[in-house]
mmCIF file of the C-alpha atoms, coordinates in Angstrom:
data_MODEL
# 
_entry.id   MODEL 
# 
loop_
_atom_site.group_PDB 
_atom_site.id 
_atom_site.type_symbol 
_atom_site.label_atom_id 
_atom_site.label_alt_id 
_atom_site.label_comp_id 
_atom_site.label_asym_id 
_atom_site.label_entity_id 
_atom_site.label_seq_id 
_atom_site.pdbx_PDB_ins_code 
_atom_site.Cartn_x 
_atom_site.Cartn_y 
_atom_site.Cartn_z 
_atom_site.occupancy 
_atom_site.B_iso_or_equiv 
_atom_site.pdbx_formal_charge 
_atom_site.auth_seq_id 
_atom_site.auth_comp_id 
_atom_site.auth_asym_id 
_atom_site.auth_atom_id 
_atom_site.pdbx_PDB_model_num 
ATOM 1   C CA . MET A 1 1   ? -23.646 -23.226 3.725  1.00 0.00 ? 1   MET A CA 1 
ATOM 2   C CA . GLU A 1 2   ? -20.079 -22.174 3.043  1.00 0.00 ? 2   GLU A CA 1 
ATOM 3   C CA . THR A 1 3   ? -17.684 -21.988 5.940  1.00 0.00 ? 3   THR A CA 1 
ATOM 4   C CA . PRO A 1 4   ? -16.680 -18.356 6.507  1.00 0.00 ? 4   PRO A CA 1 
ATOM 5   C CA . ASN A 1 5   ? -13.043 -17.415 6.027  1.00 0.00 ? 5   ASN A CA 1 
ATOM 6   C CA . THR A 1 6   ? -13.271 -14.546 8.522  1.00 0.00 ? 6   THR A CA 1 
ATOM 7   C CA . HIS A 1 7   ? -15.213 -14.583 11.778 1.00 0.00 ? 7   HIS A CA 1 
ATOM 8   C CA . LEU A 1 8   ? -15.922 -11.429 13.772 1.00 0.00 ? 8   LEU A CA 1 
ATOM 9   C CA . LEU A 1 9   ? -16.789 -12.025 17.416 1.00 0.00 ? 9   LEU A CA 1 
ATOM 10  C CA . VAL A 1 10  ? -18.337 -9.006  19.121 1.00 0.00 ? 10  VAL A CA 1 
ATOM 11  C CA . CYS A 1 11  ? -18.764 -8.871  22.872 1.00 0.00 ? 11  CYS A CA 1 
ATOM 12  C CA . ALA A 1 12  ? -22.418 -8.241  23.617 1.00 0.00 ? 12  ALA A CA 1 
ATOM 13  C CA . SER A 1 13  ? -21.921 -8.766  27.368 1.00 0.00 ? 13  SER A CA 1 
ATOM 14  C CA . PHE A 1 14  ? -24.370 -11.658 27.640 1.00 0.00 ? 14  PHE A CA 1 
ATOM 15  C CA . ARG A 1 15  ? -24.329 -13.407 31.007 1.00 0.00 ? 15  ARG A CA 1 
ATOM 16  C CA . MET A 1 16  ? -25.360 -16.976 31.840 1.00 0.00 ? 16  MET A CA 1 
ATOM 17  C CA . ALA A 1 17  ? -28.985 -15.939 32.288 1.00 0.00 ? 17  ALA A CA 1 
ATOM 18  C CA . GLY A 1 18  ? -28.926 -14.495 28.776 1.00 0.00 ? 18  GLY A CA 1 
ATOM 19  C CA . ASN A 1 19  ? -29.226 -10.877 29.818 1.00 0.00 ? 19  ASN A CA 1 
ATOM 20  C CA . PRO A 1 20  ? -26.771 -8.384  28.354 1.00 0.00 ? 20  PRO A CA 1 
ATOM 21  C CA . GLN A 1 21  ? -24.903 -6.413  30.999 1.00 0.00 ? 21  GLN A CA 1 
ATOM 22  C CA . GLY A 1 22  ? -21.498 -4.851  31.315 1.00 0.00 ? 22  GLY A CA 1 
ATOM 23  C CA . VAL A 1 23  ? -19.435 -2.280  29.501 1.00 0.00 ? 23  VAL A CA 1 
ATOM 24  C CA . CYS A 1 24  ? -19.729 -3.524  25.930 1.00 0.00 ? 24  CYS A CA 1 
ATOM 25  C CA . HIS A 1 25  ? -23.507 -3.622  26.110 1.00 0.00 ? 25  HIS A CA 1 
ATOM 26  C CA . LYS A 1 26  ? -23.715 -0.224  27.822 1.00 0.00 ? 26  LYS A CA 1 
ATOM 27  C CA . LYS A 1 27  ? -21.443 1.308   25.175 1.00 0.00 ? 27  LYS A CA 1 
ATOM 28  C CA . GLY A 1 28  ? -23.731 0.204   22.350 1.00 0.00 ? 28  GLY A CA 1 
ATOM 29  C CA . ALA A 1 29  ? -22.307 -3.108  21.141 1.00 0.00 ? 29  ALA A CA 1 
ATOM 30  C CA . GLY A 1 30  ? -25.802 -4.089  19.987 1.00 0.00 ? 30  GLY A CA 1 
ATOM 31  C CA . ASN A 1 31  ? -25.965 -1.139  17.612 1.00 0.00 ? 31  ASN A CA 1 
ATOM 32  C CA . LEU A 1 32  ? -22.482 -1.937  16.339 1.00 0.00 ? 32  LEU A CA 1 
ATOM 33  C CA . LEU A 1 33  ? -23.584 -5.493  15.564 1.00 0.00 ? 33  LEU A CA 1 
ATOM 34  C CA . ALA A 1 34  ? -26.412 -4.198  13.402 1.00 0.00 ? 34  ALA A CA 1 
ATOM 35  C CA . TYR A 1 35  ? -24.077 -1.738  11.692 1.00 0.00 ? 35  TYR A CA 1 
ATOM 36  C CA . LEU A 1 36  ? -21.520 -4.488  11.049 1.00 0.00 ? 36  LEU A CA 1 
ATOM 37  C CA . GLU A 1 37  ? -24.098 -6.690  9.335  1.00 0.00 ? 37  GLU A CA 1 
ATOM 38  C CA . THR A 1 38  ? -25.260 -3.833  7.134  1.00 0.00 ? 38  THR A CA 1 
ATOM 39  C CA . GLU A 1 39  ? -21.736 -2.734  6.292  1.00 0.00 ? 39  GLU A CA 1 
ATOM 40  C CA . LEU A 1 40  ? -20.617 -6.258  5.407  1.00 0.00 ? 40  LEU A CA 1 
ATOM 41  C CA . SER A 1 41  ? -23.507 -6.479  2.972  1.00 0.00 ? 41  SER A CA 1 
ATOM 42  C CA . ASP A 1 42  ? -22.875 -3.001  1.540  1.00 0.00 ? 42  ASP A CA 1 
ATOM 43  C CA . ARG A 1 43  ? -19.184 -3.776  1.040  1.00 0.00 ? 43  ARG A CA 1 
ATOM 44  C CA . ASP A 1 44  ? -20.043 -7.155  -0.465 1.00 0.00 ? 44  ASP A CA 1 
ATOM 45  C CA . LEU A 1 45  ? -17.647 -8.854  1.954  1.00 0.00 ? 45  LEU A CA 1 
ATOM 46  C CA . GLU A 1 46  ? -18.436 -12.492 1.342  1.00 0.00 ? 46  GLU A CA 1 
ATOM 47  C CA . GLY A 1 47  ? -17.040 -15.131 3.644  1.00 0.00 ? 47  GLY A CA 1 
ATOM 48  C CA . VAL A 1 48  ? -17.245 -12.882 6.705  1.00 0.00 ? 48  VAL A CA 1 
ATOM 49  C CA . THR A 1 49  ? -19.635 -13.722 9.512  1.00 0.00 ? 49  THR A CA 1 
ATOM 50  C CA . VAL A 1 50  ? -20.476 -11.897 12.745 1.00 0.00 ? 50  VAL A CA 1 
ATOM 51  C CA . THR A 1 51  ? -21.357 -13.468 16.082 1.00 0.00 ? 51  THR A CA 1 
ATOM 52  C CA . ALA A 1 52  ? -22.429 -11.762 19.306 1.00 0.00 ? 52  ALA A CA 1 
ATOM 53  C CA . THR A 1 53  ? -20.735 -13.313 22.323 1.00 0.00 ? 53  THR A CA 1 
ATOM 54  C CA . GLY A 1 54  ? -20.984 -13.441 26.047 1.00 0.00 ? 54  GLY A CA 1 
ATOM 55  C CA . CYS A 1 55  ? -18.619 -11.369 28.140 1.00 0.00 ? 55  CYS A CA 1 
ATOM 56  C CA . LEU A 1 56  ? -15.029 -11.595 26.892 1.00 0.00 ? 56  LEU A CA 1 
ATOM 57  C CA . LYS A 1 57  ? -13.650 -10.501 30.288 1.00 0.00 ? 57  LYS A CA 1 
ATOM 58  C CA . VAL A 1 58  ? -11.839 -7.352  29.167 1.00 0.00 ? 58  VAL A CA 1 
ATOM 59  C CA . CYS A 1 59  ? -14.572 -4.934  30.155 1.00 0.00 ? 59  CYS A CA 1 
ATOM 60  C CA . GLU A 1 60  ? -12.202 -2.021  30.735 1.00 0.00 ? 60  GLU A CA 1 
ATOM 61  C CA . LYS A 1 61  ? -11.298 -2.196  27.018 1.00 0.00 ? 61  LYS A CA 1 
ATOM 62  C CA . GLY A 1 62  ? -14.836 -2.518  25.656 1.00 0.00 ? 62  GLY A CA 1 
ATOM 63  C CA . PRO A 1 63  ? -16.513 -2.742  23.321 1.00 0.00 ? 63  PRO A CA 1 
ATOM 64  C CA . VAL A 1 64  ? -14.331 -5.614  22.148 1.00 0.00 ? 64  VAL A CA 1 
ATOM 65  C CA . MET A 1 65  ? -14.172 -7.390  18.794 1.00 0.00 ? 65  MET A CA 1 
ATOM 66  C CA . ILE A 1 66  ? -12.083 -10.435 17.884 1.00 0.00 ? 66  ILE A CA 1 
ATOM 67  C CA . VAL A 1 67  ? -11.170 -11.193 14.278 1.00 0.00 ? 67  VAL A CA 1 
ATOM 68  C CA . HIS A 1 68  ? -10.352 -14.757 13.237 1.00 0.00 ? 68  HIS A CA 1 
ATOM 69  C CA . PRO A 1 69  ? -8.200  -15.919 11.642 1.00 0.00 ? 69  PRO A CA 1 
ATOM 70  C CA . GLY A 1 70  ? -5.380  -14.120 13.341 1.00 0.00 ? 70  GLY A CA 1 
ATOM 71  C CA . ASN A 1 71  ? -6.860  -13.925 16.838 1.00 0.00 ? 71  ASN A CA 1 
ATOM 72  C CA . LEU A 1 72  ? -6.800  -10.127 16.624 1.00 0.00 ? 72  LEU A CA 1 
ATOM 73  C CA . TRP A 1 73  ? -8.398  -8.551  19.691 1.00 0.00 ? 73  TRP A CA 1 
ATOM 74  C CA . TYR A 1 74  ? -9.650  -5.026  19.102 1.00 0.00 ? 74  TYR A CA 1 
ATOM 75  C CA . GLY A 1 75  ? -10.832 -2.779  21.925 1.00 0.00 ? 75  GLY A CA 1 
ATOM 76  C CA . GLY A 1 76  ? -12.503 0.591   22.184 1.00 0.00 ? 76  GLY A CA 1 
ATOM 77  C CA . VAL A 1 77  ? -14.679 -0.169  19.161 1.00 0.00 ? 77  VAL A CA 1 
ATOM 78  C CA . GLU A 1 78  ? -17.353 2.362   20.088 1.00 0.00 ? 78  GLU A CA 1 
ATOM 79  C CA . THR A 1 79  ? -18.475 4.037   16.872 1.00 0.00 ? 79  THR A CA 1 
ATOM 80  C CA . GLU A 1 80  ? -19.385 3.219   13.309 1.00 0.00 ? 80  GLU A CA 1 
ATOM 81  C CA . ALA A 1 81  ? -16.168 4.990   12.254 1.00 0.00 ? 81  ALA A CA 1 
ATOM 82  C CA . ASP A 1 82  ? -14.204 2.547   14.436 1.00 0.00 ? 82  ASP A CA 1 
ATOM 83  C CA . VAL A 1 83  ? -15.941 -0.386  12.767 1.00 0.00 ? 83  VAL A CA 1 
ATOM 84  C CA . ASP A 1 84  ? -15.220 1.135   9.344  1.00 0.00 ? 84  ASP A CA 1 
ATOM 85  C CA . GLN A 1 85  ? -11.491 1.328   10.103 1.00 0.00 ? 85  GLN A CA 1 
ATOM 86  C CA . ILE A 1 86  ? -11.427 -2.321  11.178 1.00 0.00 ? 86  ILE A CA 1 
ATOM 87  C CA . LEU A 1 87  ? -13.380 -3.430  8.096  1.00 0.00 ? 87  LEU A CA 1 
ATOM 88  C CA . ASP A 1 88  ? -11.059 -1.351  5.900  1.00 0.00 ? 88  ASP A CA 1 
ATOM 89  C CA . ALA A 1 89  ? -8.129  -3.229  7.441  1.00 0.00 ? 89  ALA A CA 1 
ATOM 90  C CA . ILE A 1 90  ? -9.813  -6.595  6.844  1.00 0.00 ? 90  ILE A CA 1 
ATOM 91  C CA . GLU A 1 91  ? -10.404 -5.680  3.194  1.00 0.00 ? 91  GLU A CA 1 
ATOM 92  C CA . ALA A 1 92  ? -6.776  -4.564  2.824  1.00 0.00 ? 92  ALA A CA 1 
ATOM 93  C CA . GLY A 1 93  ? -5.412  -7.623  4.612  1.00 0.00 ? 93  GLY A CA 1 
ATOM 94  C CA . THR A 1 94  ? -3.844  -5.427  7.296  1.00 0.00 ? 94  THR A CA 1 
ATOM 95  C CA . VAL A 1 95  ? -4.375  -4.701  10.993 1.00 0.00 ? 95  VAL A CA 1 
ATOM 96  C CA . ALA A 1 96  ? -6.187  -1.679  12.464 1.00 0.00 ? 96  ALA A CA 1 
ATOM 97  C CA . LYS A 1 97  ? -3.331  -1.024  14.898 1.00 0.00 ? 97  LYS A CA 1 
ATOM 98  C CA . LYS A 1 98  ? -5.131  1.795   16.722 1.00 0.00 ? 98  LYS A CA 1 
ATOM 99  C CA . TYR A 1 99  ? -7.557  -0.712  18.269 1.00 0.00 ? 99  TYR A CA 1 
ATOM 100 C CA . VAL A 1 100 ? -5.311  -3.736  18.924 1.00 0.00 ? 100 VAL A CA 1 
ATOM 101 C CA . LEU A 1 101 ? -5.316  -4.942  22.508 1.00 0.00 ? 101 LEU A CA 1 
ATOM 102 C CA . SER A 1 102 ? -1.971  -6.131  23.769 1.00 0.00 ? 102 SER A CA 1 
# 
C-alpha cells in the first residue's frame, strides 16, 4: 500500500458508542462520503484517501472536512457541488476559500 499524499477527513458525527449523531450526520455527511469516493475515482485522483471521523466539535459549521497536508478545515460542505469545488481546488493546488473555517 502506498501512503497517500492527501488525506480527507470528513466528520460523520460518530460518538463513542459508534452511533452517528449531530449536525454533520443529519446534514448528509454519509452521502457526501460516498460521493467523494466516487468522484475521486472518476477524477483519477491517486494518492488521495478519505476517512470518516467522529465528531470534530464544530457542529455549527457542519458538515466539516479537513484536508491534509495543510490542515485546511472546510465547513458548510453540504452538497455535491460543494465537494466538487473543494476537489477542484485540490487538483489545482489551491484553496476553496468559500468553505475555509477560520
